[in-house]
N, C-alpha and C positions, 0 to 999 in steps of 0.2 A: 507578425509576431515571431520571434526567434526563440529557440530553446538553448539553454546554457547546459552543455554537457561537459563535465570535467573541467569547468572553468573556461571553456572555449565558446565563443559566440560565433556562429556562422551567419552568413548573409540571410536575410529574410526573403523567402521566395513566395510569390503569390500562389494561392491555391490553384492546383492544376498545372503548375509549371513543371516541366521535366517529365520523366517517365512516371506512369501511374503506379500506384501501390495497392495491393489487395491484402486484406486481412485473412489469414488462414490459421487454423489451429494446428499445432504441431505437438510432437511428443515432448515429455518433460526433459528428455536427454538432450534436446536441441537448445541452442542459445535463445535468449529472450528476443533478440532482434537479428536473427540469422538472415543473411542475404548473400547470394553468390553472384558476384559480378563476373561477366564473361568477357574476357580479353580486354580489360581496362575500361569497359563501359560502365555506366551507372546501373545499380541494381534495379530490376523491374518489379520485384516482389519483396515484401517484408513479412516475415513469419513471426507471430507472437505466440508464445507458449500458453498453455492452459493456466499455468501458475501466474503469468503476467496478467492475463485476463481476470483471474480471480482477485489479484491484488488491486487492479484498477476498480473492480466492482466494490471491494471492501473500502477503498479510499473514497469513492463517491458516496457510499453509505455513511461513512464516518463524518464526511463534510456536511451532510444533511442534519446531523445530530447537534443539539445545542452544546456549547462548551461546558456549561454548568447545569446540573440538574437542580433547579431552584427548589422543587418540592422536597428533595432529599436533604438539601442544605437546611431548609426550614425545620424539618423533622429533627435533624441532629442538633440544631441550635436549641430547640425546645427541650430535647432530652438532656443536653448539657446544663441548661439553665435550671431545670428542676431536679437535677442530680440523678436521673434514671439511666444515663448513658454509662454503659460498662464496656471496657475493652476486653475482647476475647482473643488472646494471643494465639490460640490453636487455630482459629478461623483465619486470622491474618497470615500465619505461617503456611496454612494449606493453600491459600490463594497465591502467596508468593511462589510456592513450589509449582503450582499449576502454570503460572506465568513463565517460570524458568523452563519448564518442560515444553511449553508451546514455542518459546523462542528457540530452544534447541532443535525442535522439529523443523522450524522454518529455515534455520541456518544449516540444516543437514547434519548437525552434530548429534 
């Protein structure tokens, strides 16, 4: 299996081919995949930041969740059908602001 990085496909190498790599935790100031090649040789160690590890954990968790919350959809359908569903613009606005703030923190802004 090969990985597509920035539109470039590299050759697929079998597991264990080439120099070994170890996973180590590094500080947030270091790059997500920092490697220091010595005199033109291939890197022997890949460092993954705590942020990258956290993102990988979150991604795995999100993949395990269902795409649609069927129970919530059924509740909303019932509320709309019987006329008891009300829109709360203050709640929607508060959630949008929380999302914007979270995205700003992630992007460093």
